[in-house]
The first five atom37 places (N, CA, C, CB, O) and aatype in JSON, in Angstrom:
{
  "aatype": [12, 3, 3, 1, 6, 10, 1, 11, 18, 10, 10, 7, 7, 11, 11, 16, 6, 1, 19, 9, 13, 0, 0, 16, 14, 6, 16, 11, 16, 0, 10, 6, 19, 12, 0, 1, 6, 5, 4, 19, 15, 19, 15, 0, 10, 9, 16, 1, 10, 19, 19, 3, 6, 0, 9, 1, 2, 15, 3, 19, 9, 6, 6, 7, 9, 19, 0, 2, 19],
  "atom_mask": [
    [1, 1, 1, 1, 1],
    [1, 1, 1, 1, 1],
    [1, 1, 1, 1, 1],
    [1, 1, 1, 1, 1],
    [1, 1, 1, 1, 1],
    [1, 1, 1, 1, 1],
    [1, 1, 1, 1, 1],
    [1, 1, 1, 1, 1],
    [1, 1, 1, 1, 1],
    [1, 1, 1, 1, 1],
    [1, 1, 1, 1, 1],
    [1, 1, 1, 0, 1],
    [1, 1, 1, 0, 1],
    [1, 1, 1, 1, 1],
    [1, 1, 1, 1, 1],
    [1, 1, 1, 1, 1],
    [1, 1, 1, 1, 1],
    [1, 1, 1, 1, 1],
    [1, 1, 1, 1, 1],
    [1, 1, 1, 1, 1],
    [1, 1, 1, 1, 1],
    [1, 1, 1, 1, 1],
    [1, 1, 1, 1, 1],
    [1, 1, 1, 1, 1],
    [1, 1, 1, 1, 1],
    [1, 1, 1, 1, 1],
    [1, 1, 1, 1, 1],
    [1, 1, 1, 1, 1],
    [1, 1, 1, 1, 1],
    [1, 1, 1, 1, 1],
    [1, 1, 1, 1, 1],
    [1, 1, 1, 1, 1],
    [1, 1, 1, 1, 1],
    [1, 1, 1, 1, 1],
    [1, 1, 1, 1, 1],
    [1, 1, 1, 1, 1],
    [1, 1, 1, 1, 1],
    [1, 1, 1, 1, 1],
    [1, 1, 1, 1, 1],
    [1, 1, 1, 1, 1],
    [1, 1, 1, 1, 1],
    [1, 1, 1, 1, 1],
    [1, 1, 1, 1, 1],
    [1, 1, 1, 1, 1],
    [1, 1, 1, 1, 1],
    [1, 1, 1, 1, 1],
    [1, 1, 1, 1, 1],
    [1, 1, 1, 1, 1],
    [1, 1, 1, 1, 1],
    [1, 1, 1, 1, 1],
    [1, 1, 1, 1, 1],
    [1, 1, 1, 1, 1],
    [1, 1, 1, 1, 1],
    [1, 1, 1, 1, 1],
    [1, 1, 1, 1, 1],
    [1, 1, 1, 1, 1],
    [1, 1, 1, 1, 1],
    [1, 1, 1, 1, 1],
    [1, 1, 1, 1, 1],
    [1, 1, 1, 1, 1],
    [1, 1, 1, 1, 1],
    [1, 1, 1, 1, 1],
    [1, 1, 1, 1, 1],
    [1, 1, 1, 0, 1],
    [1, 1, 1, 1, 1],
    [1, 1, 1, 1, 1],
    [1, 1, 1, 1, 1],
    [1, 1, 1, 1, 1],
    [1, 1, 1, 1, 1]
  ],
  "atom_positions": [
    [[-16.81, 43.22, -70.91], [-16.98, 43.94, -72.15], [-15.68, 43.79, -72.94], [-17.34, 45.46, -71.89], [-14.6, 44.09, -72.43]],
    [[-15.78, 43.33, -74.18], [-14.56, 43.19, -74.99], [-14.17, 44.55, -75.58], [-14.76, 42.15, -76.11], [-14.9, 45.52, -75.46]],
    [[-12.99, 44.59, -76.23], [-12.47, 45.85, -76.76], [-13.43, 46.53, -77.72], [-11.15, 45.61, -77.45], [-13.61, 47.75, -77.68]],
    [[-14.05, 45.74, -78.58], [-14.96, 46.31, -79.58], [-16.19, 46.91, -78.92], [-15.39, 45.23, -80.59], [-16.63, 48.0, -79.28]],
    [[-16.75, 46.2, -77.95], [-17.93, 46.71, -77.24], [-17.59, 47.98, -76.47], [-18.49, 45.64, -76.28], [-18.38, 48.93, -76.45]],
    [[-16.41, 48.01, -75.84], [-16.01, 49.19, -75.09], [-15.81, 50.37, -76.04], [-14.72, 48.92, -74.31], [-16.22, 51.49, -75.72]],
    [[-15.19, 50.14, -77.19], [-14.99, 51.22, -78.17], [-16.34, 51.77, -78.63], [-14.18, 50.7, -79.4], [-16.51, 52.98, -78.73]],
    [[-17.3, 50.88, -78.91], [-18.65, 51.32, -79.31], [-19.31, 52.12, -78.2], [-19.53, 50.11, -79.68], [-19.95, 53.14, -78.45]],
    [[-19.15, 51.65, -76.97], [-19.75, 52.35, -75.82], [-19.17, 53.76, -75.7], [-19.5, 51.56, -74.52], [-19.92, 54.72, -75.51]],
    [[-17.85, 53.88, -75.81], [-17.2, 55.17, -75.63], [-17.48, 56.13, -76.78], [-15.72, 54.97, -75.49], [-17.55, 57.34, -76.57]],
    [[-17.63, 55.62, -77.98], [-17.81, 56.49, -79.15], [-19.25, 56.61, -79.62], [-16.97, 55.97, -80.28], [-19.56, 57.44, -80.48]],
    [[-20.15, 55.81, -79.06], [-21.5, 55.73, -79.58], [-22.45, 56.83, -79.18], [0.0, 0.0, 0.0], [-23.49, 57.01, -79.82]],
    [[-22.14, 57.57, -78.15], [-23.07, 58.59, -77.66], [-23.0, 59.87, -78.45], [0.0, 0.0, 0.0], [-22.12, 60.07, -79.29]],
    [[-23.95, 60.74, -78.16], [-23.99, 62.06, -78.78], [-22.83, 62.89, -78.25], [-25.36, 62.77, -78.52], [-22.58, 62.9, -77.04]],
    [[-22.14, 63.58, -79.12], [-20.96, 64.36, -78.74], [-21.38, 65.74, -78.24], [-19.99, 64.49, -79.93], [-21.37, 66.71, -78.99]],
    [[-21.74, 65.82, -76.95], [-22.18, 67.1, -76.39], [-21.21, 67.65, -75.35], [-23.54, 66.94, -75.77], [-21.28, 68.83, -75.02]],
    [[-20.33, 66.83, -74.84], [-19.4, 67.26, -73.8], [-18.11, 67.76, -74.41], [-19.12, 66.12, -72.81], [-17.67, 67.27, -75.45]],
    [[-17.51, 68.74, -73.76], [-16.23, 69.28, -74.21], [-15.21, 69.11, -73.09], [-16.35, 70.77, -74.62], [-15.52, 69.25, -71.91]],
    [[-13.99, 68.81, -73.49], [-12.87, 68.74, -72.56], [-11.84, 69.75, -73.06], [-12.26, 67.28, -72.46], [-11.42, 69.7, -74.21]],
    [[-11.45, 70.65, -72.19], [-10.49, 71.67, -72.56], [-9.24, 71.46, -71.71], [-11.07, 73.11, -72.37], [-9.33, 71.28, -70.5]],
    [[-8.08, 71.48, -72.35], [-6.84, 71.31, -71.61], [-5.78, 72.22, -72.2], [-6.38, 69.84, -71.62], [-5.86, 72.64, -73.35]],
    [[-4.79, 72.5, -71.39], [-3.69, 73.35, -71.84], [-2.58, 72.47, -72.42], [-3.14, 74.22, -70.67], [-2.36, 71.35, -71.95]],
    [[-1.91, 72.98, -73.43], [-0.8, 72.25, -74.04], [0.3, 73.25, -74.38], [-1.26, 71.48, -75.32], [0.05, 74.42, -74.65]],
    [[1.5, 72.76, -74.35], [2.61, 73.61, -74.77], [2.54, 73.8, -76.28], [3.99, 73.0, -74.35], [1.92, 72.99, -76.97]],
    [[3.14, 74.84, -76.79], [3.17, 75.01, -78.25], [3.79, 73.81, -78.95], [3.95, 76.28, -78.61], [3.37, 73.44, -80.05]],
    [[4.78, 73.2, -78.32], [5.43, 72.02, -78.92], [4.47, 70.84, -79.0], [6.67, 71.63, -78.11], [4.45, 70.11, -80.0]],
    [[3.68, 70.65, -77.95], [2.7, 69.56, -77.96], [1.63, 69.82, -79.01], [2.05, 69.39, -76.57], [1.23, 68.9, -79.73]],
    [[1.16, 71.06, -79.1], [0.16, 71.41, -80.1], [0.7, 71.16, -81.51], [-0.27, 72.89, -79.94], [-0.01, 70.61, -82.35]],
    [[1.93, 71.55, -81.75], [2.53, 71.31, -83.06], [2.63, 69.82, -83.35], [3.92, 71.96, -83.14], [2.35, 69.38, -84.47]],
    [[3.04, 69.04, -82.36], [3.15, 67.59, -82.55], [1.79, 66.99, -82.89], [3.73, 66.92, -81.28], [1.7, 66.13, -83.77]],
    [[0.74, 67.43, -82.2], [-0.61, 66.93, -82.49], [-1.04, 67.3, -83.91], [-1.62, 67.49, -81.48], [-1.61, 66.48, -84.63]],
    [[-0.76, 68.53, -84.31], [-1.12, 68.97, -85.65], [-0.39, 68.17, -86.72], [-0.82, 70.46, -85.82], [-0.98, 67.79, -87.74]],
    [[0.88, 67.91, -86.5], [1.67, 67.13, -87.46], [1.13, 65.71, -87.55], [3.17, 67.12, -87.07], [0.95, 65.18, -88.65]],
    [[0.89, 65.08, -86.4], [0.36, 63.7, -86.42], [-1.0, 63.64, -87.08], [0.27, 63.14, -84.98], [-1.27, 62.74, -87.87]],
    [[-1.87, 64.59, -86.77], [-3.21, 64.61, -87.36], [-3.14, 64.79, -88.87], [-4.06, 65.73, -86.74], [-3.82, 64.09, -89.61]],
    [[-2.32, 65.71, -89.32], [-2.17, 65.94, -90.76], [-1.64, 64.68, -91.45], [-1.21, 67.14, -91.03], [-2.11, 64.32, -92.53]],
    [[-0.66, 64.03, -90.84], [-0.07, 62.81, -91.4], [-1.1, 61.69, -91.52], [1.11, 62.35, -90.53], [-1.04, 60.88, -92.45]],
    [[-2.04, 61.65, -90.58], [-3.06, 60.59, -90.56], [-4.37, 61.02, -91.22], [-3.33, 60.16, -89.13], [-5.35, 60.27, -91.22]],
    [[-4.39, 62.23, -91.78], [-5.57, 62.77, -92.48], [-6.82, 62.78, -91.58], [-5.85, 61.94, -93.73], [-7.91, 62.41, -92.01]],
    [[-6.62, 63.22, -90.35], [-7.74, 63.37, -89.41], [-7.62, 64.74, -88.74], [-7.76, 62.22, -88.34], [-6.58, 65.39, -88.84]],
    [[-8.67, 65.16, -88.08], [-8.61, 66.4, -87.33], [-7.86, 66.16, -86.02], [-10.04, 66.97, -87.06], [-7.72, 65.02, -85.57]],
    [[-7.38, 67.23, -85.42], [-6.72, 67.11, -84.12], [-7.7, 66.54, -83.1], [-6.16, 68.48, -83.65], [-7.33, 65.71, -82.28]],
    [[-8.94, 66.98, -83.16], [-9.97, 66.48, -82.25], [-10.15, 64.97, -82.4], [-11.29, 67.2, -82.52], [-10.22, 64.25, -81.4]],
    [[-10.23, 64.49, -83.62], [-10.38, 63.05, -83.87], [-9.17, 62.28, -83.37], [-10.6, 62.78, -85.37], [-9.31, 61.2, -82.81]],
    [[-7.98, 62.83, -83.58], [-6.76, 62.18, -83.12], [-6.75, 62.07, -81.6], [-5.52, 62.95, -83.6], [-6.46, 61.0, -81.05]],
    [[-7.07, 63.16, -80.92], [-7.1, 63.13, -79.45], [-8.13, 62.13, -78.96], [-7.41, 64.53, -78.89], [-7.86, 61.37, -78.04]],
    [[-9.31, 62.12, -79.56], [-10.35, 61.17, -79.17], [-9.86, 59.75, -79.34], [-11.63, 61.39, -79.98], [-10.05, 58.92, -78.45]],
    [[-9.23, 59.45, -80.48], [-8.72, 58.1, -80.71], [-7.66, 57.71, -79.69], [-8.15, 57.99, -82.13], [-7.66, 56.58, -79.19]],
    [[-6.78, 58.63, -79.38], [-5.73, 58.34, -78.4], [-6.33, 58.05, -77.03], [-4.76, 59.52, -78.31], [-5.87, 57.15, -76.33]],
    [[-7.35, 58.82, -76.64], [-8.0, 58.6, -75.35], [-8.73, 57.26, -75.33], [-8.99, 59.74, -75.05], [-8.62, 56.52, -74.35]],
    [[-9.45, 56.94, -76.39], [-10.18, 55.66, -76.45], [-9.2, 54.5, -76.44], [-11.08, 55.6, -77.71], [-9.45, 53.5, -75.76]],
    [[-8.11, 54.6, -77.18], [-7.1, 53.53, -77.18], [-6.54, 53.31, -75.78], [-5.96, 53.87, -78.15], [-6.34, 52.17, -75.35]],
    [[-6.28, 54.39, -75.06], [-5.77, 54.28, -73.69], [-6.85, 53.69, -72.77], [-5.32, 55.67, -73.16], [-6.53, 52.89, -71.88]],
    [[-8.1, 54.06, -72.96], [-9.19, 53.5, -72.16], [-9.3, 52.0, -72.38], [-10.52, 54.18, -72.52], [-9.55, 51.25, -71.44]],
    [[-9.11, 51.55, -73.6], [-9.18, 50.12, -73.9], [-8.02, 49.39, -73.22], [-9.15, 49.87, -75.43], [-8.19, 48.28, -72.71]],
    [[-6.83, 50.0, -73.21], [-5.7, 49.39, -72.51], [-5.96, 49.28, -71.01], [-4.42, 50.21, -72.76], [-5.39, 48.41, -70.34]],
    [[-6.81, 50.13, -70.49], [-7.15, 50.13, -69.07], [-8.62, 49.76, -68.86], [-6.86, 51.5, -68.43], [-9.28, 50.32, -67.99]],
    [[-9.11, 48.83, -69.65], [-10.54, 48.53, -69.67], [-11.08, 48.08, -68.32], [-10.81, 47.46, -70.69], [-12.24, 48.35, -68.0]],
    [[-10.27, 47.4, -67.52], [-10.77, 46.97, -66.22], [-11.12, 48.17, -65.34], [-9.72, 46.1, -65.52], [-12.14, 48.14, -64.64]],
    [[-10.31, 49.2, -65.36], [-10.58, 50.41, -64.58], [-11.8, 51.14, -65.14], [-9.34, 51.35, -64.58], [-12.65, 51.61, -64.39]],
    [[-11.89, 51.22, -66.47], [-13.02, 51.91, -67.11], [-14.32, 51.2, -66.79], [-12.81, 51.98, -68.64], [-15.31, 51.84, -66.45]],
    [[-14.33, 49.88, -66.88], [-15.55, 49.12, -66.59], [-15.98, 49.31, -65.14], [-15.34, 47.64, -66.89], [-17.18, 49.41, -64.87]],
    [[-15.04, 49.34, -64.21], [-15.38, 49.59, -62.8], [-16.03, 50.95, -62.65], [-14.13, 49.49, -61.9], [-17.0, 51.1, -61.92]],
    [[-15.49, 51.97, -63.35], [-16.05, 53.3, -63.3], [-17.44, 53.39, -63.91], [0.0, 0.0, 0.0], [-18.3, 54.12, -63.42]],
    [[-17.65, 52.64, -64.98], [-18.97, 52.61, -65.62], [-19.99, 52.01, -64.67], [-18.92, 51.8, -66.94], [-21.09, 52.56, -64.51]],
    [[-19.64, 50.91, -64.05], [-20.56, 50.25, -63.11], [-20.84, 51.16, -61.92], [-19.96, 48.9, -62.63], [-21.98, 51.22, -61.46]],
    [[-19.84, 51.85, -61.42], [-20.01, 52.73, -60.26], [-20.91, 53.91, -60.58], [-18.65, 53.24, -59.78], [-21.57, 54.44, -59.68]],
    [[-20.97, 54.34, -61.84], [-21.78, 55.5, -62.22], [-23.19, 55.14, -62.64], [-21.11, 56.25, -63.34], [-23.99, 56.03, -62.94]],
    [[-23.51, 53.87, -62.67], [-24.84, 53.45, -63.11], [-25.83, 53.55, -61.99], [-24.82, 52.02, -63.65], [-27.01, 53.23, -62.17]]
  ]
}
């Protein structure tokens, strides 16, 4: 699966799942500043960062996809 196909796979589904995590106030502020600078929501920024990291590790992601099928 190339980068574009993987990005479509990761972003193409219905957004029904939630991931909740704890962050320090400093991390939250950094996310808010970056999101505001890029004119996106914090949620969109986090999603993009996760997808970008998944693409960098596409071999691991693809193995996990195959294992869950």
